[in-house]
Chimera marker file (.cmm) of the C-alpha trace (Angstrom):
<marker_set name="trace">
<marker id="1" x="-16.901" y="-15.024" z="-17.306" r="1" g="1" b="0" radius="0.5"/>
<marker id="2" x="-15.787" y="-14.037" z="-13.788" r="1" g="1" b="0" radius="0.5"/>
<marker id="3" x="-12.245" y="-12.771" z="-13.318" r="1" g="1" b="0" radius="0.5"/>
<marker id="4" x="-10.705" y="-13.687" z="-9.962" r="1" g="1" b="0" radius="0.5"/>
<marker id="5" x="-7.491" y="-11.936" z="-8.999" r="1" g="1" b="0" radius="0.5"/>
<marker id="6" x="-4.822" y="-14.346" z="-7.736" r="1" g="1" b="0" radius="0.5"/>
<marker id="7" x="-2.796" y="-12.774" z="-4.956" r="1" g="1" b="0" radius="0.5"/>
<marker id="8" x="0.836" y="-13.497" z="-4.200" r="1" g="1" b="0" radius="0.5"/>
<marker id="9" x="0.676" y="-12.151" z="-0.649" r="1" g="1" b="0" radius="0.5"/>
<marker id="10" x="-1.533" y="-10.254" z="1.773" r="1" g="1" b="0" radius="0.5"/>
<marker id="11" x="-0.726" y="-6.810" z="3.159" r="1" g="1" b="0" radius="0.5"/>
<marker id="12" x="-1.150" y="-5.850" z="6.813" r="1" g="1" b="0" radius="0.5"/>
<marker id="13" x="-4.218" y="-3.631" z="7.007" r="1" g="1" b="0" radius="0.5"/>
<marker id="14" x="-5.478" y="-4.933" z="3.667" r="1" g="1" b="0" radius="0.5"/>
<marker id="15" x="-9.061" y="-6.137" z="3.240" r="1" g="1" b="0" radius="0.5"/>
<marker id="16" x="-9.703" y="-9.286" z="1.194" r="1" g="1" b="0" radius="0.5"/>
<marker id="17" x="-12.695" y="-11.396" z="0.242" r="1" g="1" b="0" radius="0.5"/>
<marker id="18" x="-13.282" y="-14.975" z="1.301" r="1" g="1" b="0" radius="0.5"/>
<marker id="19" x="-12.642" y="-16.033" z="-2.309" r="1" g="1" b="0" radius="0.5"/>
<marker id="20" x="-9.297" y="-14.193" z="-2.553" r="1" g="1" b="0" radius="0.5"/>
<marker id="21" x="-8.006" y="-15.876" z="0.603" r="1" g="1" b="0" radius="0.5"/>
<marker id="22" x="-9.236" y="-19.275" z="-0.546" r="1" g="1" b="0" radius="0.5"/>
<marker id="23" x="-7.509" y="-18.844" z="-3.913" r="1" g="1" b="0" radius="0.5"/>
<marker id="24" x="-4.252" y="-17.828" z="-2.224" r="1" g="1" b="0" radius="0.5"/>
<marker id="25" x="-4.333" y="-20.963" z="-0.075" r="1" g="1" b="0" radius="0.5"/>
<marker id="26" x="-4.953" y="-23.152" z="-3.137" r="1" g="1" b="0" radius="0.5"/>
<marker id="27" x="-2.291" y="-21.596" z="-5.388" r="1" g="1" b="0" radius="0.5"/>
<marker id="28" x="0.568" y="-20.528" z="-3.103" r="1" g="1" b="0" radius="0.5"/>
<marker id="29" x="3.687" y="-22.696" z="-3.456" r="1" g="1" b="0" radius="0.5"/>
<marker id="30" x="5.416" y="-21.534" z="-0.278" r="1" g="1" b="0" radius="0.5"/>
<marker id="31" x="4.818" y="-22.467" z="3.330" r="1" g="1" b="0" radius="0.5"/>
<marker id="32" x="1.691" y="-20.464" z="4.200" r="1" g="1" b="0" radius="0.5"/>
<marker id="33" x="-0.571" y="-20.420" z="7.266" r="1" g="1" b="0" radius="0.5"/>
<marker id="34" x="-3.601" y="-18.275" z="8.030" r="1" g="1" b="0" radius="0.5"/>
<marker id="35" x="-4.880" y="-17.859" z="11.586" r="1" g="1" b="0" radius="0.5"/>
<marker id="36" x="-8.505" y="-16.742" z="11.930" r="1" g="1" b="0" radius="0.5"/>
<marker id="37" x="-10.857" y="-17.045" z="14.923" r="1" g="1" b="0" radius="0.5"/>
<marker id="38" x="-13.966" y="-16.263" z="12.874" r="1" g="1" b="0" radius="0.5"/>
<marker id="39" x="-14.260" y="-19.093" z="10.314" r="1" g="1" b="0" radius="0.5"/>
<marker id="40" x="-13.160" y="-22.708" z="10.034" r="1" g="1" b="0" radius="0.5"/>
<marker id="41" x="-13.099" y="-22.743" z="6.210" r="1" g="1" b="0" radius="0.5"/>
<marker id="42" x="-12.617" y="-20.269" z="3.362" r="1" g="1" b="0" radius="0.5"/>
<marker id="43" x="-14.819" y="-20.564" z="0.287" r="1" g="1" b="0" radius="0.5"/>
<marker id="44" x="-16.160" y="-18.661" z="-2.676" r="1" g="1" b="0" radius="0.5"/>
<marker id="45" x="-18.010" y="-15.758" z="-1.052" r="1" g="1" b="0" radius="0.5"/>
<marker id="46" x="-17.464" y="-12.248" z="-2.361" r="1" g="1" b="0" radius="0.5"/>
<marker id="47" x="-19.554" y="-10.780" z="0.482" r="1" g="1" b="0" radius="0.5"/>
<marker id="48" x="-17.414" y="-12.024" z="3.389" r="1" g="1" b="0" radius="0.5"/>
<marker id="49" x="-14.470" y="-9.702" z="4.033" r="1" g="1" b="0" radius="0.5"/>
<marker id="50" x="-11.371" y="-10.137" z="6.181" r="1" g="1" b="0" radius="0.5"/>
<marker id="51" x="-8.667" y="-7.733" z="7.316" r="1" g="1" b="0" radius="0.5"/>
<marker id="52" x="-5.046" y="-8.705" z="7.872" r="1" g="1" b="0" radius="0.5"/>
<marker id="53" x="-3.987" y="-7.675" z="11.381" r="1" g="1" b="0" radius="0.5"/>
<marker id="54" x="-0.586" y="-9.364" z="11.453" r="1" g="1" b="0" radius="0.5"/>
<marker id="55" x="2.024" y="-10.917" z="9.176" r="1" g="1" b="0" radius="0.5"/>
<marker id="56" x="4.955" y="-12.983" z="10.427" r="1" g="1" b="0" radius="0.5"/>
<marker id="57" x="7.647" y="-15.014" z="8.710" r="1" g="1" b="0" radius="0.5"/>
<marker id="58" x="8.711" y="-17.582" z="11.274" r="1" g="1" b="0" radius="0.5"/>
<marker id="59" x="9.527" y="-21.236" z="11.872" r="1" g="1" b="0" radius="0.5"/>
<marker id="60" x="6.380" y="-23.244" z="12.534" r="1" g="1" b="0" radius="0.5"/>
<marker id="61" x="7.073" y="-26.063" z="14.977" r="1" g="1" b="0" radius="0.5"/>
<marker id="62" x="4.383" y="-28.704" z="15.422" r="1" g="1" b="0" radius="0.5"/>
<marker id="63" x="3.625" y="-32.016" z="17.020" r="1" g="1" b="0" radius="0.5"/>
<marker id="64" x="1.487" y="-34.772" z="15.467" r="1" g="1" b="0" radius="0.5"/>
<marker id="65" x="0.841" y="-38.010" z="17.323" r="1" g="1" b="0" radius="0.5"/>
<marker id="66" x="3.781" y="-37.485" z="19.705" r="1" g="1" b="0" radius="0.5"/>
<marker id="67" x="6.098" y="-36.753" z="16.768" r="1" g="1" b="0" radius="0.5"/>
<marker id="68" x="8.000" y="-33.470" z="16.556" r="1" g="1" b="0" radius="0.5"/>
<marker id="69" x="8.061" y="-32.057" z="13.034" r="1" g="1" b="0" radius="0.5"/>
<marker id="70" x="11.144" y="-29.926" z="12.566" r="1" g="1" b="0" radius="0.5"/>
<marker id="71" x="10.556" y="-27.113" z="10.050" r="1" g="1" b="0" radius="0.5"/>
<marker id="72" x="12.880" y="-27.037" z="7.060" r="1" g="1" b="0" radius="0.5"/>
<marker id="73" x="12.079" y="-23.411" z="6.227" r="1" g="1" b="0" radius="0.5"/>
<marker id="74" x="10.136" y="-20.459" z="7.521" r="1" g="1" b="0" radius="0.5"/>
<marker id="75" x="6.366" y="-20.215" z="7.152" r="1" g="1" b="0" radius="0.5"/>
<marker id="76" x="4.484" y="-17.025" z="6.268" r="1" g="1" b="0" radius="0.5"/>
<marker id="77" x="1.768" y="-16.657" z="8.899" r="1" g="1" b="0" radius="0.5"/>
<marker id="78" x="-1.097" y="-14.201" z="8.462" r="1" g="1" b="0" radius="0.5"/>
<marker id="79" x="-3.458" y="-13.288" z="11.300" r="1" g="1" b="0" radius="0.5"/>
<marker id="80" x="-6.801" y="-12.110" z="9.957" r="1" g="1" b="0" radius="0.5"/>
<marker id="81" x="-10.218" y="-11.171" z="11.299" r="1" g="1" b="0" radius="0.5"/>
<marker id="82" x="-13.665" y="-10.976" z="9.768" r="1" g="1" b="0" radius="0.5"/>
<marker id="83" x="-14.991" y="-7.445" z="9.330" r="1" g="1" b="0" radius="0.5"/>
<link id1="1" id2="2" r="1" g="1" b="0" radius="0.2"/>
<link id1="2" id2="3" r="1" g="1" b="0" radius="0.2"/>
<link id1="3" id2="4" r="1" g="1" b="0" radius="0.2"/>
<link id1="4" id2="5" r="1" g="1" b="0" radius="0.2"/>
<link id1="5" id2="6" r="1" g="1" b="0" radius="0.2"/>
<link id1="6" id2="7" r="1" g="1" b="0" radius="0.2"/>
<link id1="7" id2="8" r="1" g="1" b="0" radius="0.2"/>
<link id1="8" id2="9" r="1" g="1" b="0" radius="0.2"/>
<link id1="9" id2="10" r="1" g="1" b="0" radius="0.2"/>
<link id1="10" id2="11" r="1" g="1" b="0" radius="0.2"/>
<link id1="11" id2="12" r="1" g="1" b="0" radius="0.2"/>
<link id1="12" id2="13" r="1" g="1" b="0" radius="0.2"/>
<link id1="13" id2="14" r="1" g="1" b="0" radius="0.2"/>
<link id1="14" id2="15" r="1" g="1" b="0" radius="0.2"/>
<link id1="15" id2="16" r="1" g="1" b="0" radius="0.2"/>
<link id1="16" id2="17" r="1" g="1" b="0" radius="0.2"/>
<link id1="17" id2="18" r="1" g="1" b="0" radius="0.2"/>
<link id1="18" id2="19" r="1" g="1" b="0" radius="0.2"/>
<link id1="19" id2="20" r="1" g="1" b="0" radius="0.2"/>
<link id1="20" id2="21" r="1" g="1" b="0" radius="0.2"/>
<link id1="21" id2="22" r="1" g="1" b="0" radius="0.2"/>
<link id1="22" id2="23" r="1" g="1" b="0" radius="0.2"/>
<link id1="23" id2="24" r="1" g="1" b="0" radius="0.2"/>
<link id1="24" id2="25" r="1" g="1" b="0" radius="0.2"/>
<link id1="25" id2="26" r="1" g="1" b="0" radius="0.2"/>
<link id1="26" id2="27" r="1" g="1" b="0" radius="0.2"/>
<link id1="27" id2="28" r="1" g="1" b="0" radius="0.2"/>
<link id1="28" id2="29" r="1" g="1" b="0" radius="0.2"/>
<link id1="29" id2="30" r="1" g="1" b="0" radius="0.2"/>
<link id1="30" id2="31" r="1" g="1" b="0" radius="0.2"/>
<link id1="31" id2="32" r="1" g="1" b="0" radius="0.2"/>
<link id1="32" id2="33" r="1" g="1" b="0" radius="0.2"/>
<link id1="33" id2="34" r="1" g="1" b="0" radius="0.2"/>
<link id1="34" id2="35" r="1" g="1" b="0" radius="0.2"/>
<link id1="35" id2="36" r="1" g="1" b="0" radius="0.2"/>
<link id1="36" id2="37" r="1" g="1" b="0" radius="0.2"/>
<link id1="37" id2="38" r="1" g="1" b="0" radius="0.2"/>
<link id1="38" id2="39" r="1" g="1" b="0" radius="0.2"/>
<link id1="39" id2="40" r="1" g="1" b="0" radius="0.2"/>
<link id1="40" id2="41" r="1" g="1" b="0" radius="0.2"/>
<link id1="41" id2="42" r="1" g="1" b="0" radius="0.2"/>
<link id1="42" id2="43" r="1" g="1" b="0" radius="0.2"/>
<link id1="43" id2="44" r="1" g="1" b="0" radius="0.2"/>
<link id1="44" id2="45" r="1" g="1" b="0" radius="0.2"/>
<link id1="45" id2="46" r="1" g="1" b="0" radius="0.2"/>
<link id1="46" id2="47" r="1" g="1" b="0" radius="0.2"/>
<link id1="47" id2="48" r="1" g="1" b="0" radius="0.2"/>
<link id1="48" id2="49" r="1" g="1" b="0" radius="0.2"/>
<link id1="49" id2="50" r="1" g="1" b="0" radius="0.2"/>
<link id1="50" id2="51" r="1" g="1" b="0" radius="0.2"/>
<link id1="51" id2="52" r="1" g="1" b="0" radius="0.2"/>
<link id1="52" id2="53" r="1" g="1" b="0" radius="0.2"/>
<link id1="53" id2="54" r="1" g="1" b="0" radius="0.2"/>
<link id1="54" id2="55" r="1" g="1" b="0" radius="0.2"/>
<link id1="55" id2="56" r="1" g="1" b="0" radius="0.2"/>
<link id1="56" id2="57" r="1" g="1" b="0" radius="0.2"/>
<link id1="57" id2="58" r="1" g="1" b="0" radius="0.2"/>
<link id1="58" id2="59" r="1" g="1" b="0" radius="0.2"/>
<link id1="59" id2="60" r="1" g="1" b="0" radius="0.2"/>
<link id1="60" id2="61" r="1" g="1" b="0" radius="0.2"/>
<link id1="61" id2="62" r="1" g="1" b="0" radius="0.2"/>
<link id1="62" id2="63" r="1" g="1" b="0" radius="0.2"/>
<link id1="63" id2="64" r="1" g="1" b="0" radius="0.2"/>
<link id1="64" id2="65" r="1" g="1" b="0" radius="0.2"/>
<link id1="65" id2="66" r="1" g="1" b="0" radius="0.2"/>
<link id1="66" id2="67" r="1" g="1" b="0" radius="0.2"/>
<link id1="67" id2="68" r="1" g="1" b="0" radius="0.2"/>
<link id1="68" id2="69" r="1" g="1" b="0" radius="0.2"/>
<link id1="69" id2="70" r="1" g="1" b="0" radius="0.2"/>
<link id1="70" id2="71" r="1" g="1" b="0" radius="0.2"/>
<link id1="71" id2="72" r="1" g="1" b="0" radius="0.2"/>
<link id1="72" id2="73" r="1" g="1" b="0" radius="0.2"/>
<link id1="73" id2="74" r="1" g="1" b="0" radius="0.2"/>
<link id1="74" id2="75" r="1" g="1" b="0" radius="0.2"/>
<link id1="75" id2="76" r="1" g="1" b="0" radius="0.2"/>
<link id1="76" id2="77" r="1" g="1" b="0" radius="0.2"/>
<link id1="77" id2="78" r="1" g="1" b="0" radius="0.2"/>
<link id1="78" id2="79" r="1" g="1" b="0" radius="0.2"/>
<link id1="79" id2="80" r="1" g="1" b="0" radius="0.2"/>
<link id1="80" id2="81" r="1" g="1" b="0" radius="0.2"/>
<link id1="81" id2="82" r="1" g="1" b="0" radius="0.2"/>
<link id1="82" id2="83" r="1" g="1" b="0" radius="0.2"/>
</marker_set>
């Protein structure tokens, strides 16, 4: 049996596996966004590692099909890079 730690948040400067980030995205109940230039999808790899270079709690404004979506609460945004 493989034990996978479920994270509640990421720490700036912290290093995390692809699997840990994927699990956080699948289990987090808050507004969460991860920005990463290096990959388009997170999966199950234990070999791929990412470092958190920024963490911001902010309102995320967006537009879809000419429709402005007004945020009801702040989103936690993490900026990460592959190492």
